[in-house]
N, C-alpha and C positions, 0 to 999 in steps of 0.2 A: 691668241696662245699657239705655240708651235705644236704640230703633231708629234707623237712619240715615234721614234724609229722603229722601236719594237719593245714588247714587254716580256720580261724573263726573270732571272734572279741575278743576285750578286753573291757569290759564294765564297767563303773563307772557312777551311777546316770542314766540318760537318754543318756549318750554318749556311742556310740559303734564305737570303732576304728578297722577297719579291720587289721588283723595281721595274720602272720605265726608263728607257734610254732617250734623253731629250737633247736636242741641239744646243750647243753651248756659245754658238757665234751666230750673228746676224750679218749677212753680206749686204753692204750698202753701195756697192759699186753701181755706177750708171752704165747700162748696157746699151750699145749702139748697133743698129741695123746698117747694112750696106745697101744704098740705093743707087738706081740708074740717074745720073744727073739730068738727063734728057726729058724723063717723064716722071721722076721720083718714085719709080716702081721697085719693089724689093730684089734683090739679086739672089738667084737661087743657085746653090752649089750642086753639081751633079757628080756622080761616080762615072768616070770614063775610063776606059782601057788607055793606057799610056801609050801603047803603038798605034792602035787603030782609031782612037779619039771617039769610039762609040760608047755610048751609056750602057753601064753593066747594071742589071737588075739585081735586088737583093739576094734573089735566091742562088745567083751564081757567084756571090761574094764569099770568099774564104778567108780565114785568118792564117798568117804564116809569119815565121821568124827568119829574118834575114841574118844568117849566120856569117855570111861573107857578102861582099859587093855584088849585088845581083843574083846571088844564090839564096834560095829559100827552102824551108821545111814548113810543109802545110800542116796545120794542126785542125781536127775536126772537134766538134763540140764535146764528144765523150772524152777526148784527150784532156780538155781543159777542166772538165768537170772532176775526172779522176784526180787532178792536182788541186783542186779547190778543197778546202776543209770542209767537213760535215757542218751543214747549217744547223746551229743550235743557239738558242737565245740565252747567253750566260755570260757574265763577267766573272771569270775564275782566277781569282787571286792565288798566285802560286808562292810568293815570298814577300817579306816585307824588309824594306831598306831604309836607311837614314835618309830624310827628306832632303838634306843638303848634298848627297851623293851623286845627285842626277845632274849632269850638265844642262844648262838651258837650251843648248843646241839640240838636244833630243826631243824637246817638247814640240808637237805639231799641230793637234787640233783637239779643242776642248768639247766635252759632253757634260751634261747634268744628269746625275742619277736620282730619280724621284721615287720615293718609297711607294710600295702598292698598299692596298687597304690592309689594315691590321698588321703592317709590317713596320711600324715606326720604331719599336723597341729595338729590333736587330740592327735598324739603321743607325739610330743614335748610339748604341753600343760600339758601333765599329767606328763611327765618326769621332766620339770622344777618346776612344783607345788611340786612335791614331794621333790626336791632338797631343794627349798626354805623353805618348811615346816619341813624338816628334819623327814619326815614320810615315811612309807612303806604301801602298800596296802594289805590288807589280803583277799585272793580270794579262790574260790573253782573252781576246774577244773577237767574234765573227761578226763583221758588218757587211751585209750583202753577201759577197761570196769570197771575201779576203779576210784572212786572219790577221789580226794586229796585236802588237804589244802595247800596253797601256799602263799608266800609273794612276792609281785611285788615291785620292787626297781629300782632306778636309778643307771647306773654304766657307768661313762663317757658318751658317746652318746647314750647308749643302755638303754632299759628297759629290766631288766632280771626278770625271775620268778624262785625262788628257792622252790621246794616241802618241806613242814615242816612234821616233825614227830608229831604225836599226843602224847599228855601227856602220855597215857597208854603204849606207845612204849618206854618210857625212864625209865631207873632205878633210883630210888631215892637214892642219895649218903647216905641217912641216914640208909640205909639198910647194911652198912658196918661199921667197927669199925674204926673210923677216930679220929685223935687227934684233941681235941678241947680245948678251953680255951686261955689264954694269953701265950706269949712266956716264961714269968717267970715260969709258971708250967713245962716247960721242960729244965728249967736251961740254957736258951738262954740269954747270957749277951749283954747289950746294945752295947758293942763293937763288938760283933759278928754280930749283925745286922747292924751296920755301915759298917763293912767290907763287908758284903754281898751286901749292897746297892752300895757300891764303886765298887765292881766287876761288878755288873748289869750295872751300868753307863759306865764303861770302855768297855762293850761289846755292848753298845747301837748302833743302826743303822737304817737305813730306810728298809722297806719292799720292796724288790726287787726280786719277784718270779723268774725271768729269771735266777738268779744266782744258784737256786736250781735245781739238775737234779737226775733222778732215776739212781743211779751209778750200782746198782745191775743189773737192766735190761740191761744197756750199756754193763757191762762186760759180761753178759750171751750171749748178741747178739754177742760179738766178738767170744765168744767160738763157737757158731753156725756157723758163717762165716768161721772160721778156719776149722771146721769139713766139711763143703760144699767143701772148696778148696782141702781138703785132699782126700775125698772120692767121691769124685765126683758122677695172682692175680690180680676192674672195677667199674664205675659211672654211674649213671642214671641221665637224664634231670631232673631238678626241676619242680614240678607242678605250672601252673599259678595259681594265687590267684583268687578266686571268691568272689565277694563283696554281703554279704547278704543284704536283702531288707532294713534291719534297720540300715546299716552301716553308720557311721558318717565320711564323707569324708571332703577335704578341703574347699568345697563350702558350707558347712552347717553353720546355724547361731548358733554358740557355745554359745553366750551370752545367747540366749532364752533357750537352753537346760540346761545350767548351772543354770539360774534362777529358771527354773521349777523344776530342781533336788532338790535344796535348799528348795524351797516352799513345796514340797513333804516331805521332811524330817522334816520339821518344823511342819506339819500339822500331821505327823504320828508319835507316841511315839516311841523313839529310841527302838531297840531290839538288844540282843546279837547276834553278827554276827558269833561267832566261836563255839557256842554250839547249837546242835539239840537233841531233845529227842531221846532216843534209841528206837528200834522197840519194846522192851520189855514194856517200859514205855508207849509208844504210844497205844500198845495194851490194857494196863490196862485203859488208859484214855477212849478209845473207849467203854471198857467193861462197865465202870461206866456210860457213856453217854447212852448206850443201855439200861441198867438196870433202868434209870430213866424215860424212855419213855415207857417202856412196862412192864407188870407183870411179875415176875420171872417164868420161866419154864425150864423144864428139857432140857438140851442141848443133842442134838444127838450125836453118838458115833464119827462121822467123822466131827464134825464141827471145823473149823479152821485147818483142817488137810492140 
């Protein structure tokens, strides 16, 4: 059984359901090592200076952003930590949207949300409500040091969380030269369309993923086994879930929390859940605010450094 990535909460409104974040995919790729063909010893990659060819120890390695060809700005660890989100173990749902409104291109990586001890009621409450409303929750979650956008949705008895790509990570199909317009423009006859539809109908079936296998991997695995015969790998215990102080367990008055959450949403104007001002925009806003409170003065050379 895979280990939990972390134990925390799934929150929507004032309800906080204790959960464990579990991997939702299993990598089955065969990995290869590079060997020296002369003696079959592993090849080691070293960090070397591009000019001198000398090996660089880890203590002298720094991270830098190449803003122009051959020009770099060096960042230290505190710069990177300042940009990283505060590490907190929570899946915070900010909005609920129609399940069919998210393009498949946005979906990236699945996880399974497993309820903690005595948290089944809140878990089932959210799962069944999503099923009945045909909606998915749009959430933010921090995994390791990065904040992700994610969709929380029901899948049979589970709540799954799928990381979402941001719009800027997707390529606009309009960047490519694609055929547009009616089929007539491409001299496609109505009979050809009818025949194509007939072919699709004859190949129609139900989606049964168990019928599909990675045949290349299987054949490659057979080759490896033959070589092994001719020429003659452990698990760790799962962590116990801890219950945060504000965890919503089976004994909590759910009706009171739901009513209070709805009242709060009615009193507070709705705000966009999936957009946040960029750091650059926030900086400009702060600068304008500061300028309105104090007379203009010459900025020091190292201000905002």
